[in-house]
N, C-alpha and C positions, 0 to 999 in steps of 0.2 A: 328825577321825574320832571318832564316838561308837559305843559298843556298849551294848545293853540287852537285857533279856528281852523276847521278842516272841512272843505266842501259844504259850508253852511252849518255843519255840526262842530262839536268840539273834538279835538284829537289829543291822544296821550302817547308819549314815548318813554321808554325806560332805557334806551340805548343811545342817548345823545342825538336823536333825530334820524337814525338810520331807518327805522320803521315806526309807523304810527297806527293807532287803533282809534276808530271814530266812535263817538257816543251813539248809543242806540243800536249798534250792530251786534254781531254774535259775541263780541267781547263783553257786552253786557254791562256797560257803565254809563252813568249820566253825570253832568256837572254844570256849573256856571262859572264864567270868568268875568273879571272886572274889565273896565275900559282899557287898562294898560296891559291886558293879556295875562295877568296873574290869576291862578285858580283860587277861588274863595270857597268852593264846595265841591266835593267829589263823593259819590256814593257807589256801592256795589263794585268796588275795585276787585277784579278777580285774576288779573294777570300777575303771576307770582314772580319772585326773583329780583325785585328791585333792590339794589344794594343800599344799605342804610347810609344816610348822609354822614360823611366823615369816616366811613369804613373803606379802607383801601383794598381789602381782600374779602370776597364774599364767602370764603371757605376757611375753616379753622386750620386745616392741613391740605396740602396739595399733592401728596404722594403717599403710597403705602404698598403693602405686600400683594403680590399676585395671588396669594392664597385667600385674599379678602380679609374681613375682620377688622379693618381700620375704622375707627370712629371719626366721622366728619360732621361738623356743625355748619349748616348753611344759613347765612344771614340774608334777610330781605324783608319784603312787605307783601301782604295779600295772600298769605298761605292759608288754604282752607283745609278743614278736617277731611281726611281721606286723600290728601295729596299723595302722588306717587313720585318716586325719584328713581331714575335709572342711569347707569354708567355705560355709555356706548350701547344702549338698548337692553342692558341686563339690569333687572330690578334690584334695587338696594332695599334693605330692611329699614323701615322708618320706626325708630325707637320712641321718639316723642316729638312734639311740635307745638308751636304757638303761631300767632299771626305773623311773627317776625323771625322765628328760628325753626329749623328742622334738624334733628339729630338722627343720623343714619349710620348703618354699618355697611361697608362696601361689600359687593359681591366679589367672587373670584373672577379673575380676568387675566389674559395673557399680558406679558410685559409691553409697555408702551403708554403713550399719552392718549386719553380719551375725552369725549365730551360728556357733560352731565345735563340731563333734561328733567325739568320739574313740570308736572301736569296736575292741575287742580281738577276736582270732580266735574266741573262744568266746562272742561276742555281748555281752559286758559293755560298756556304753556310759556316756559322760558328755557332757553338752551344756552349753555356756556361752552364755548369751543375751547379745546386744549386745556381743560380745567383740572384734570387729575392724572398723575403719572403712576402707573403700576411698575413696581420694581421686583424682580424675581429674587427671593431669598434662596438659601439652600433648602431643597424640598425633600420630603421623605419618599423613599422608593425601594431601595434594595438592602444595603448592609444593615441588618437589624431594623429594617424599615427606613433606612436613611441612605440617600445617595450622597456620597462624601467626595468633595473635590480636594485637590492638593493645592495648598497655598504656596506661592513663590513670591520673591521680592518683586518681580516684574508683574505678577498677576495675583495680588492678595485676594482672599475670599471675602465677599461682602454679604451681609445678611441684614435685612430690615425687619424690625420687630415692632409690634404695636405696644405702646407703653402700658395701656390698661390690662392687656392680656399677658404680655411677656412672651417667652418662648425659648427655644434652644436651637443651636446649630453646631455643626462639627466640621473639621477640616484636618487634613493630613499635613504635618510638617515633613518635608522630604528628607530621607536618609540617603545613603549611598545606593540603595536599591529599594524596590517596592516593599520588600520584606522587612526593611528596617525603617520604613516610614512610621512616624508617631502620630497617633490619633489624638487630637485636641477637641474637647467638648466644652461648649460654653452654654450655661443655663442662666437666663435672665428672668427674675420673678416679675409678676405683674406689678405695675405702679412703682417700679424701681426708679423711674424718672417721669417728669410731667409731660414729656413730649415723645412722640414716636422716634425711634433711633435706628440708624444704620451703622452696624459694626463693620470694622475692617480688620482682618487678621492676617499677619505676614510673619514669616520666619526671620529670626535673627541669627540663629545658629547655622553653621555650615553643615552640609550633608555629613561630613566626617564626624563633626562634634555630635550631631544628632544621633548617628549610629552608635557612637561611644557612650550614649546615655546622658549627654549634656544639652538637652533640648531647650531652646529659648525662642520666645515669640514676642511680638509687639501687637497689642490690641488697642485700637482706638475706636472712637464713636463720634458721630455727628447727628444733629437733628435732621431727620429725613426731610422736613419741610424746607429748610433754608441752608443746610450745610454748616450750621454753627457747631463748633466743637463742644463735646460733652465729656467731661473728665471725672465727674463724681456722681454717685448714685445714692438715692435714699435707702435702698435695700442692697445687701451684698450680692454680687454676681458670684457664680460658681464656675470655676475653670478646672477641668480635670485633665491632668497631664500624666502620661504613662510612667511607670517606674523607670528610674534612670540608673546611672552608675552607682555603685555601692557607696553609701554615706554621702551622696551628693545632696546638699540642702537646697531648698527652694529659695530663690533670691529675687530681688527687684533692682531695676536700674532706670535712671532717667535718660542716659545717653548711650547705653549699651557698652560703656567702658568701665565705669565704676559701679560695682555691685555690692549690695548689702543683703544679708540674710533676712528672711521674713520670720515672724513669730510662729513657732510650732504649737498647734492646738492639741488639747487632750481629748477633744470630742469633735464631731462633725458639725459644730455650731459655732458661729462667730460671736463672741461675747458682746453684750451691749456696750456701745461706745468705742469699740475697737475697730480700726479701719480695715485691717487685713490680717490674714494668718492662713496656715495650711494644716491639713489633716492627712495623715498617711493611712490609706485604706488597707484592708486585709490582703489585697492582691499586690500591695507595694506601690500602687499608683497614688498620685497626690491630688487632693481636692483643695484648690485655692479659693478662699473666700475674700473678696475685695470690694470695697466701695469706691475705688478709684482705678483709673486705667493708666498703665505705663508699660514698661518692658519687664517680662517675667521669664524665669528660666531656672533650670537645674545647673548649678555651678559646682566647682570643686574648691574645697578649702585649701589655702596655701600651707606649705610646710611651716612649722613653728617659726615665728619671727622673733628675733632676740635683739634687744637694744641695751648697750652698755656705755659707760663713760670711763675715760682714762683715770679720772678722779671723781669721788663722790662728795668730797667736801671742798668747795671752791671759795676762795677769798673774794670779797667785793672788788670789782674792777679787773678780776682775772678771768681766764677762759678755761673751758674744758672741751675736749673733743669726743664726740659720740662715735660709736662704731655699731653697725647693724649687720646682722647675719641671718641666714635662713630665709624664709619666704619662698615664693614660687613665681615664675613668670618674669617678664621684663618690665613690669609696671614701675613708675617712678615713685620715689619716697618723698613724703612731705613731713616736715617737722613742725611741731607747735608746742608752746609753753602754756601750762594751765594758769600760771601767775606771772604775767609779763612785767609786773612791778618788781619782782624778785629776780627773775632771770629771763633772758631772751635767747632765741636760737636762730641761727642762720639757715639758709637753704641747703648748706652742705654739712650741717650738724655741728657747728661750733657754738657752744653755750657761752654767753657772757653774763657774769654775776653782777647784779645791780644793787641789791640790798639784802640784808640778812633775813633768813627764813628758810622755809622748805619749798622746793620747786620740783614740779614733775614735768618731764618732757615726753611727748608722744610722737612716735614715728608711725606714719600711716602709709603703708605700701599699697598703691592702687592696683586694681585688678587688671589682668591682661588675659586675652584668650578665654579659656574656660574657668579662670580663677575668680574668686571673690576677693574683696579688699581684706587686708589684715593689719592689725595694729600691735604695737608693743610700747611699753612705758618704762621709764627709768626715773628714780627719785634722787634728787641732789639736795645737799645741805649747803646753804650759802652763809658764810661767816664773815663778820665784819660789822662796821657801824651801820645802823639803820638810817636810811634816808628819811628826811622829814616829810617829804611829799613826793608824789610821782613826778611833779613838774621839775623838781630839783635833780631827778635822776639823770645821770650822764653815763650811759653805758660805755664801757671801755672799748676802744677800737683795737682790733687785732693788728691792723696796719694803719699807721698814721704818719703825718709829717710833723716831726718834732721842731724843726727850724728850716727856714728857707731864705736864701739871699740870691743875688744875681749871679753869684759864683758857685754856690753849692746848695744841696738839699740833703737834710738828714732825715732818714726814715726811722721809725721805731716799731719794732715787733713786740707785741704784748700778749703773751700766752700765760700758761700756768707752770707751776713747778714740775708738773708731769712731763714737760718738754725739756727738762734740764739736760744740757749738753747736746741736744739735737741741733741739726743744721737746717736753717731756713734759707730758701732762695728767694730773692726779690727780682721779679722780672718786669720788663717794660714792654707794653704793647702800644703800637701805633699803626696808622695807615699811611702808606706812601703810594700815591697814584692809584688809590682804590684797593691796594693789596695790603694785607696784614703783615706787619713786621714785628718780630719778637726778639728781644735781646735780654740776656741775664745781666742785671746791674751788679749783682754781687751775692755772696753767700755769707751768712753770719752764724756763729755758734751761740746758742742761747745760754744764758747764765742759769744759776740755780733757781731763779724765780721764773724762768721761762721768758726772759726779756733779752733784747739786743737792739743795737742801733747800727745803721749803715749810712755813711756819708758819701754822696756822689758829687764830684766836682766837674765844672765846665761841660755841662750837658743840658741841652734844651729839652725841657720836660713838659712845657705847656701843652694842654690838650691831650696828653697821653694818659694811659692807665697803668698803674703799678699794681702787681699782684704778688702775694706771698704764698709760698707752698712749702710743705714738708713732705719729702718723698715725691709721690706723684699726685698728692691731693692738694688742691688749691683751697685756702682757708679764707681769704679776704682780698679785697681790691680797693683802691682809692684812685679817684680821678684827679689829676694834677692841673692846677689853674695857673 
């Protein structure tokens, strides 16, 4: 707010000098100013809408639904009892007010950006251009009272809801034809979040998978006011998904590739403290209750995954080879050890015994296509002297350099007695002018302990990689220096 001398009277502006109101005119205010031009007294200020000092935005929110119902708080000075507020000429409901704030509920309006006008009872006014944007949500009209769009990857369905009221919206996930489209319904309780939110729903499943009963969708949300991402909610959302393929569980995913099943509920209520879960309705449809947003869908369980070891009792410093069978899809397999101080496992399923004790190895077959992740576990007993500390543990190397000189290199293959009499091949890999070159250095027959050595003479090995394999499976590699 600025005050200056204006045609012999005092003048006031609230817009940085674009327009001025003189004292004593219809604006109805009087005041005194000091010699340096600063105001020392002002009375009967009736022009509303002056933004509070230090407030960058005069409104609590700047957008909402075309259906109306958005709560907006307007900040300023000089608001009088009986003040009216309209959005593009349409009156808003004034819920409460003080001299510095007005709380209103927006009226319905077509989509677009509109101005807001404040009018005091004595006709003092303030207008804010391009102040509020109306966004069209999914509106009720035909199908069961609802006009339902079809969500696609290129054109996802968007719906803006008022936080205090909540609401619901629906969208179809496309199948191979309109008759196989799947209806997704989202219900958001009032006060599920502190800010008004715009939801975005898009399909993840292909039309073929959707038709087959493996519907998958991605649901995200942002604050309507500034586009900030919203990923969690104070109250659980409800997402209804039609019945899918037989025995297809409801699952979630972060990336759409790795899927994990959601907890199944015994009633249509999410227990206190639980983040998500699903209930199967009497018609076979699923109601998902969730406090966070990610990717959800009906997936298919893999065929039984089985993990075994060639030996279950492994001596310290020796190795065991895992075998995996079953599962579905072409997802990769990842191995992990529950007790890495007792045994470790390589990416190709070779177990190295480190110290005595019990050790469990888990194979995790990642999802692919319509399948969810699957796991299998095998337990091993490691026998031998116990290492004093993890720092002293030196895992056995399947392939190592036993000795090296300028004229020859001796490799050692160190497996377990399960490999007795098997033949191991040691191959050398290098690059020549950018092209990979592979040669077989030699083959060795493993002794009764699963060990063997191979000596190579007069061969430049620096910078190359040696690998050992049995049959068609590579077990280990070592880089030569």
